[in-house]
C-alpha positions in Angstrom: 16.5 -19.6 -60.7 19.9 -19.6 -62.4 20.7 -23.2 -61.9 23.0 -24.7 -64.4 21.6 -27.3 -66.9 22.5 -30.9 -65.9 23.3 -33.6 -68.5 21.3 -36.8 -68.0 22.9 -39.9 -66.5 21.8 -43.5 -66.2 24.5 -44.6 -63.7 23.6 -45.0 -60.0 25.8 -44.3 -57.0 26.6 -47.0 -54.4 27.7 -45.9 -51.0 30.1 -47.8 -48.7 27.0 -49.2 -46.8 25.6 -50.6 -50.0 22.7 -48.1 -50.3 21.9 -47.0 -53.9 21.2 -43.5 -54.9 20.0 -42.1 -58.2 21.9 -38.9 -59.3 20.0 -35.9 -60.7 22.5 -35.5 -63.6 26.0 -34.4 -64.5 27.3 -30.9 -64.3 29.8 -30.9 -67.2 33.3 -29.3 -66.9 32.8 -28.1 -63.4 35.9 -26.1 -62.2 37.3 -26.9 -58.8 40.2 -25.0 -57.3 42.1 -26.3 -54.2 45.3 -24.6 -52.9 45.8 -22.8 -56.2 45.4 -25.9 -58.4 42.4 -25.9 -60.7 40.9 -28.9 -62.5 37.7 -29.3 -64.5 35.7 -32.5 -64.0 32.2 -33.8 -64.9 30.5 -33.5 -61.5 27.7 -35.9 -60.6 24.9 -34.1 -58.8 22.8 -35.9 -56.2 20.2 -34.4 -53.9 19.3 -33.7 -51.2 22.8 -33.7 -49.8 24.0 -34.2 -46.2 27.3 -32.6 -47.2 28.6 -29.8 -49.4 30.5 -31.8 -52.0 31.8 -35.3 -52.4 35.0 -35.4 -54.4 35.2 -38.8 -55.9 37.5 -40.8 -58.2 37.3 -38.4 -61.2 38.5 -35.6 -59.0 41.3 -37.7 -57.4 42.6 -38.7 -60.8 42.4 -35.2 -62.2 44.3 -33.6 -59.3 46.7 -36.6 -59.0 45.8 -36.8 -55.3 46.9 -39.4 -52.8 44.2 -39.8 -50.2 44.7 -41.2 -46.7 41.4 -42.0 -45.0 43.4 -43.2 -41.9 45.0 -39.8 -41.4 42.2 -37.8 -43.1 44.6 -35.9 -45.4 45.1 -35.4 -49.2 48.4 -34.9 -50.9 48.8 -33.6 -54.4 51.6 -32.1 -56.6 51.4 -28.4 -57.5 54.1 -26.0 -58.8 56.9 -28.5 -57.9 55.7 -29.0 -54.3 53.6 -31.5 -52.5 50.5 -29.8 -51.0 48.9 -31.3 -47.9 45.2 -30.7 -47.1 43.9 -31.7 -43.7 
């Protein structure tokens, strides 16, 4: 069906409510662009999803993002500016 090949993974995911989920695999070097800044990360795939995409610690480190869960915003440097995503 044109789905990309996933690399195997043995690590499980643990949610904030302590539930455990077994991922389907890793999508290596997945390119994500946000406000003109592009990074490539190894994306862990889990299914079925209740959401489109969960950007975790790998993405935050790659983008150099500062996340505020209180104000529900992300800040990251790009082209000499600080970009804010609501």
